[in-house]
C-alpha positions in Angstrom: 11.8 -13.4 -30.8 12.2 -9.9 -29.5 9.1 -8.9 -31.2 7.1 -11.4 -29.5 8.6 -10.2 -26.3 7.7 -6.5 -26.9 4.2 -7.5 -27.8 3.9 -9.5 -24.6 5.1 -6.6 -22.5 2.7 -4.1 -24.3 -0.3 -6.3 -24.1 -3.0 -6.1 -21.4 -3.0 -7.9 -18.4 -5.8 -10.3 -19.0 -4.1 -11.0 -22.6 -0.8 -11.9 -20.7 -2.5 -14.2 -18.3 -4.3 -16.0 -21.0 -1.2 -16.4 -23.2 0.9 -17.8 -19.9 -2.1 -20.0 -19.2 -2.2 -21.2 -22.8 1.5 -21.8 -23.0 1.3 -24.0 -19.6 -1.9 -25.9 -20.7 -0.1 -26.5 -24.3 3.0 -27.9 -22.3 1.0 -29.9 -20.1 -1.0 -31.5 -22.9 2.2 -32.1 -24.8 4.0 -33.7 -21.8 0.9 -35.9 -21.0 0.8 -37.1 -24.7 4.5 -37.7 -24.6 4.5 -39.8 -21.3 1.2 -41.7 -22.4 2.7 -43.0 -25.7 6.1 -43.9 -24.1 4.4 -45.6 -21.2 2.2 -47.5 -23.7 5.1 -48.3 -25.9 7.1 -49.4 -23.2 4.4 -51.9 -22.2 3.5 -53.2 -25.6 7.1 -53.7 -26.3 7.9 -55.3 -23.1 5.0 -57.9 -23.8 6.4 -58.7 -27.4 10.0 -59.3 -25.5 8.1 -61.7 -22.9 6.3 -63.6 -26.0 9.6 -63.8 -28.1 11.6 -65.1 -25.3 8.7 -67.8 -24.6 8.4 -68.9 -28.0 12.2 -69.6 -28.5 11.7 -73.3 -27.2 9.0 -73.9 -29.7 10.7 -72.3 -32.6 14.2 -74.0 -32.0 13.0 -77.5 -32.8 11.0 -76.5 -36.0 13.9 -74.6 -37.3 16.5 -77.6 -36.6 13.8 -80.1 -38.1 13.5 -77.7 -41.3 17.4 -78.0 -41.6 17.2 -81.9 -41.5 14.6 -81.8 -44.4 11.5 -82.4 -42.2 8.0 -80.6 -43.1 8.0 -76.8 -42.0 5.6 -76.5 -39.0 3.7 -73.1 -38.7 5.0 -71.2 -35.5 3.7 -68.4 -33.3 6.6 -66.2 -34.2 8.9 -66.0 -37.2 12.2 -68.0 -36.6 15.6 -68.0 -38.3 18.3 -70.4 -37.7 21.9 -68.9 -38.4 25.4 -70.5 -38.4 28.5 -69.1 -36.6 28.9 -66.3 -39.3 25.5 -65.0 -39.0 24.0 -66.4 -42.2 20.7 -67.6 -42.4 20.3 -71.5 -42.9 16.6 -71.9 -42.2 13.6 -70.1 -41.6 10.3 -70.6 -40.0 7.3 -68.3 -40.8 4.4 -67.5 -38.6 0.7 -68.0 -39.8 -0.2 -68.2 -43.6 2.2 -65.5 -44.5 1.7 -62.6 -47.0 3.6 -60.3 -48.6 4.0 -58.2 -45.6 4.9 -60.8 -43.3 7.3 -62.4 -45.8 9.6 -59.4 -45.2 12.7 -60.3 -43.6 14.4 -58.6 -40.4 17.8 -57.4 -40.9 19.9 -59.7 -39.0 23.4 -58.4 -40.1 25.9 -59.1 -37.6 24.2 -61.6 -35.7 27.5 -63.8 -35.4 27.6 -66.7 -32.9 30.0 -64.5 -30.9 27.4 -61.6 -30.6 24.6 -64.0 -29.7 26.7 -65.4 -27.0 27.2 -62.0 -25.6 23.8 -60.5 -25.9 22.0 -63.8 -25.5 18.2 -63.5 -24.6 18.4 -59.6 -25.1 15.6 -57.9 -27.3 16.5 -55.4 -29.8 14.5 -53.4 -32.7 15.9 -53.8 -36.3 14.7 -52.8 -39.7 13.7 -54.8 -42.7 15.7 -56.2 -45.3 15.0 -53.9 -48.3 12.6 -51.5 -46.3 13.8 -49.0 -43.9 10.1 -48.1 -42.6 9.2 -51.8 -41.1 10.6 -52.4 -37.9 11.1 -55.7 -36.1 11.5 -57.0 -32.8 14.0 -59.8 -32.1 15.4 -62.2 -29.6 18.4 -64.4 -30.2 19.7 -67.5 -28.2 22.5 -69.9 -29.0 21.5 -73.8 -29.6 22.4 -76.0 -27.0 24.1 -79.2 -29.3 25.2 -76.9 -32.3 27.2 -74.0 -33.0 24.4 -72.1 -34.5 21.9 -69.6 -32.9 18.2 -69.3 -33.4 16.4 -65.9 -33.6 12.7 -65.2 -33.1 11.3 -62.0 -34.5 7.9 -60.1 -34.7 7.1 -57.0 -36.7 6.2 -53.8 -35.0 3.3 -52.9 -37.2 0.6 -53.7 -35.1 2.4 -51.9 -31.9 3.3 -48.8 -34.1 -0.4 -48.5 -35.2 -1.5 -48.9 -31.7 1.1 -46.2 -30.3 0.1 -43.8 -33.2 -3.6 -44.0 -32.6 -3.4 -43.5 -28.8 -1.0 -40.7 -29.4 -3.4 -38.8 -31.8 -6.3 -39.7 -29.7 -4.5 -38.2 -26.7 -3.1 -34.8 -28.6 -6.5 -34.4 -30.0 -8.3 -34.6 -26.8 -5.6 -32.5 -25.0 -6.0 -30.1 -27.9 -9.7 -29.6 -27.1 -9.4 -29.6 -23.7 -6.9 -26.7 -24.3 -9.4 -24.8 -26.5 -12.2 -25.6 -23.9 -10.1 -24.1 -21.2 -8.8 -21.2 -23.0 -12.4 -20.5 -23.8 -14.0 -20.6 -20.5 -10.7 -19.0 -18.9 -11.1 -15.8 -21.3 -14.7 -15.5 -20.1 -14.0 -16.0 -16.4 -10.8 -13.8 -16.6 -13.1 -10.9 -18.5 -15.5 -11.3 -15.7 -13.1 -11.3 -12.8 -11.5 -8.2 -14.5 -14.9 -6.5 -14.8 -14.3 -4.7 -11.5 -10.8 -3.6 -12.4 -12.4 -1.7 -15.3 -14.6 0.0 -13.0 -11.9 1.0 -10.6 -10.0 2.2 -13.6 -12.9 4.4 -14.6 -13.2 5.8 -11.1 -9.6 6.2 -11.0 -9.8 8.4 -14.4 -12.4 10.6 -12.9 -10.2 11.0 -9.5 -7.4 11.8 -12.1 -9.5 14.5 -13.8 -9.9 16.3 -10.5 -13.0 14.6 -8.8 -11.7 13.6 -5.4 -15.1 12.6 -3.9 -15.2 9.6 -6.2 -15.1 6.3 -4.1 -14.9 2.4 -4.8 -18.1 0.8 -3.3 -20.0 -2.3 -3.7 -17.2 -4.9 -3.3 -16.7 -7.6 -1.0 -14.1 -6.8 1.4 -13.0 -10.4 1.7 -11.8 -10.3 -1.9 -8.6 -8.8 -3.5 -10.8 -6.3 -5.4 -12.7 -5.2 -2.1 -9.3 -5.1 0.0 -8.1 -2.7 -3.2 -11.0 -0.6 -3.0 -11.0 -0.3 0.8 -7.1 0.8 0.7 -7.9 3.0 -2.4 -11.0 4.7 -0.4 -8.8 5.4 2.5 -6.0 6.8 0.4 -8.5 9.1 -1.3 -9.8 10.2 1.9 -6.5 11.0 3.1 -5.7 12.9 -0.2 -8.9 14.7 0.1 -8.2 15.9 3.5 -5.0 17.1 2.6 -6.0 19.0 -0.4 -8.6 20.6 2.0 -6.0 21.2 4.6 -3.8 22.9 1.9 -6.6 25.0 0.5 -7.4 26.0 4.1 -3.8 26.7 4.7 -3.3 28.7 1.8 -6.5 30.9 2.3 -5.5 31.5 5.9 -2.0 32.4 4.5 -3.1 34.7 2.0 -5.6 36.4 4.5 -2.6 36.4 7.1 -0.3 38.3 4.8 -3.0 40.6 4.0 -3.8 41.4 7.3 -0.1 41.9 8.3 0.6 44.2 5.6 -2.1 46.5 6.3 -1.5 46.5 10.0 2.0 47.3 9.5 1.3 49.8 6.7 -1.0 51.7 9.3 1.9 52.7 11.8 4.2 53.2 8.8 2.1 55.6 7.2 1.4 57.6 10.5 5.2 58.0 11.0 6.0 59.0 7.5 3.3 61.4 7.8 4.3 63.3 10.7 8.2 62.8 9.5 7.4 64.5 6.3 5.4 67.2 8.4 8.6 67.7 10.3 10.7 67.5 7.6 8.6 70.3 5.7 8.6 72.6 8.6 5.1 72.5 8.9 5.4 71.7 13.0 6.2 75.3 13.9 5.7 75.1 17.6 7.3 72.7 20.4 4.0 71.4 21.1 3.4 70.3 17.6 6.6 68.5 17.5 6.0 67.0 21.0 2.6 65.6 19.8 4.2 64.2 16.4 7.0 62.5 18.4 4.5 61.0 20.9 2.6 59.7 17.8 5.5 58.4 16.1 6.7 56.8 19.3 3.4 55.3 19.9 3.0 53.7 16.4 6.5 52.5 16.5 5.7 50.6 19.7 2.4 49.1 18.2 4.5 48.0 15.1 7.1 46.6 17.4 4.6 44.8 19.4 3.1 43.5 16.0 6.4 42.2 14.9 7.0 40.5 18.1 3.5 38.7 18.1 4.2 37.5 14.4 7.6 36.3 15.3 6.0 34.4 18.4 3.3 32.8 15.9 5.8 31.8 13.5 7.9 30.2 16.3 4.6 28.3 17.5 4.1 27.1 14.2 7.5 25.7 14.1 6.6 23.8 17.1 10.3 24.1 18.5 11.3 22.3 21.4 10.8 24.3 24.5 12.4 23.9 28.0 9.4 22.6 30.1 8.8 22.4 34.0 6.0 21.9 36.1 4.0 24.9 36.7 1.1 26.1 38.7 -1.7 27.7 37.2 -2.9 29.0 40.3 0.5 30.9 40.8 0.5 32.2 37.3 -3.4 33.5 38.4 -2.1 35.4 41.6 0.7 37.0 39.8 -1.5 38.1 36.5 -4.0 39.4 39.0 -1.3 41.5 40.8 -0.3 42.8 37.6 -3.6 43.9 36.7 -4.1 45.7 40.3 -0.9 47.6 39.3 -2.1 48.4 35.4 -5.6 49.0 36.2 -6.4 49.9 39.9 -10.0 50.8 39.0 -10.6 47.1 38.3 -11.7 44.5 40.7 -9.4 41.2 39.8 -10.4 38.1 42.0 -9.0 34.9 42.1 -11.3 31.9 42.9 -12.0 28.3 42.5 -14.0 26.7 39.4 -17.2 26.6 41.6 -16.9 29.7 43.2 -14.9 27.7 46.0 -11.4 28.0 47.2 -9.0 27.9 44.5 -6.8 24.9 44.3 -3.4 24.2 42.7 -3.5 23.2 39.0 0.0 21.9 38.0 0.9 21.3 34.4 4.2 20.5 32.6 4.8 23.1 30.4 6.9 26.4 29.1 6.3 28.9 32.0 7.0 32.0 30.1 4.6 30.9 27.4 1.8 30.0 30.0 2.1 33.3 31.5 1.8 35.1 28.3 -1.4 32.9 27.6 -2.9 34.4 31.3 -1.4 37.9 30.5 -2.9 37.8 27.1 -6.5 36.7 28.2 -6.6 39.4 31.2 -5.2 41.9 29.0 -7.9 41.2 26.5 -10.7 41.2 29.2 -9.3 44.7 30.4 -9.4 46.2 27.0 -12.8 45.2 25.8 -14.9 45.6 28.9 -16.2 48.9 30.2 -14.6 50.6 32.9 -14.9 49.4 36.4 -16.2 45.8 35.1 -15.2 43.2 37.6 -12.9 40.2 36.3 -12.4 37.0 37.8 -9.7 34.3 37.5 -10.9 30.7 38.4 -8.4 27.9 38.9 -8.8 24.3 39.8 -9.0 20.6 38.6 -11.5 18.7 36.5 -11.9 15.0 37.0 -11.8 12.9 33.8 -13.7 9.7 33.1 -10.5 7.8 32.9 -9.7 8.7 36.6 -7.0 11.4 35.8 -7.4 15.1 36.1 -7.3 18.1 33.7 -6.0 21.5 34.8 -8.3 24.7 34.3 -8.0 28.0 33.9 -10.8 30.5 33.4 -10.7 34.4 32.8 -14.5 35.7 33.1 -15.3 39.1 32.4 -19.0 40.6 33.0 -18.9 43.0 29.9 -21.1 42.8 26.7 -19.6 39.1 25.6 -18.9 38.0 22.1 -21.7 36.3 20.1 -22.3 34.9 16.8 -19.8 34.6 14.1 -17.4 36.6 16.4 -17.4 33.8 18.9 -16.6 31.3 16.6 -13.6 33.2 14.7 -12.4 35.0 17.7 -9.1 32.8 17.9 -8.2 33.4 14.0 -5.1 35.6 13.7 -6.1 39.6 13.0 -9.9 38.6 13.2 -12.0 41.3 14.9 -15.6 42.0 14.8 -14.9 46.0 14.7 -12.0 46.8 12.2 -10.8 50.1 14.4 -11.0 48.2 17.7 -7.5 47.1 17.7 -6.2 50.5 16.9 -8.1 52.2 19.3 -7.2 49.8 22.1 -3.6 49.5 21.0 -3.8 45.8 20.2 -2.4 43.9 17.6 -5.2 41.5 16.7 -3.0 38.4 17.6 -3.4 37.9 21.5 -5.8 35.2 21.0 -4.2 33.6 18.1 -1.1 33.3 20.3 -3.3 32.0 23.2 -4.8 29.2 21.1 -1.3 28.2 19.6 0.5 28.0 22.8 -2.5 25.9 24.5 -2.3 23.4 21.4 1.5 23.3 21.9 0.6 21.9 25.5 -1.7 19.4 24.2 -4.7 21.3 25.8 -7.6 23.4 24.5 -9.1 26.8 24.8 -12.7 27.7 24.3 -15.1 30.6 24.7 -18.3 30.4 26.4 -20.8 32.9 28.1 -20.6 34.0 31.4 -23.5 33.5 33.7 -25.2 36.9 34.0 -23.7 38.1 30.9 -19.9 38.5 29.8 -17.1 36.1 28.1 -15.6 33.3 29.9 -12.1 31.8 28.1 -11.7 28.5 29.5 -8.0 26.9 29.1 -7.8 22.9 30.0 -4.2 21.4 30.0 -3.4 17.7 31.0 -2.9 17.5 35.0 0.9 16.9 35.9 1.8 17.1 39.7 5.6 17.5 40.2 7.5 14.9 42.4 9.4 17.3 44.1 8.2 21.1 43.8 11.7 22.4 45.0 13.8 20.9 42.4 11.3 19.6 39.7 12.8 21.0 36.1 13.2 19.4 32.9 
């Protein structure tokens, strides 16, 4: 039994389904045969019982006449006249009688007291000298004598009919079972064919081909729904693998660039330190120049580390303390700072369409948003020729759904950024000229920080070309006007 259970569990799903179907059909055939035979037997036996009860009034006079010595008259059913002790004292046979019919039912125990207690009841008994032949008998007490009469009929014909019907029903059920199993095997095989194709596709996917898809199935069927779910899952997995690959590539490039950027100032600091230690710096001027370079590279390395920490915190998406901030106010502050650090530059604050600037409120981290404006303005100051004017444009843009977007633009009129440089300008450490960052004192992370901060505020930042030449950085953040400017803080 355990062996069969183990084989069943290790068999294919198709084999398990067919085995279960076969067992259920076999049980159905068996139950149907038993029920049919039982119902037929009960019906035939009930007819015999009714016939025996109806024949008692005609058999009893024949038996009493035979007791008085009169001529025995043939009867429809065999009859037996019994005394009070159950002994047969007269017999009336049905028909002409043959060897089979001349056999006698076993009437042992049919005393008068038993007949009185079970008068009119039918029962099945065997034959005298034969355990195979069965009789159906009904007994009754004679009215005028202390004797009883028993009428009997052999069950040979009934048994033959029941055996024939049972064999026919079972044979038909067995043929139906075999036909159903054959048709079922063919249909299940055809129904499982799509699953085999799904299995083959899944095997190719397991081998690493994530571009495989399940196609050509009716979405209303279970196979179609399974295919749609698998395709959606594969799409997510493929996207996840692509994202992981891109992330790993960016991480490796980021680590390499960070290592390179940190190594450069460290080499400079180490070089000047060794010169000083070996006494190569003879004059105070040489020493001062070396200390200035060490200090400059230290500041640059410190700024680089701070920018890296800033990007790491932004990547973690830590919960910040946000409040309502006016981008126009940040623009005026940045312009004032630019006038102080670069008095030769003209920095103008205006509206988006060269009109009067208007308030552009957003809900966010004020310190980070200030850094965004400062980084964009510093980037424009560094990489445009001296004397190039700069513009800060602030205002609102209406959306299709009736809402507004707060917009801040930093425009310059320098050489601009074009081609591949424009596409990768927000990547960390990316720069068109490998020496540009060191010459200008930058870390190569300013625009990356801008992009990360704006993304954290559910906004966007894009680079476009300024009318007349130059670069324009446009920041868009969902507009959020405060209820009370004086006390709003969240």
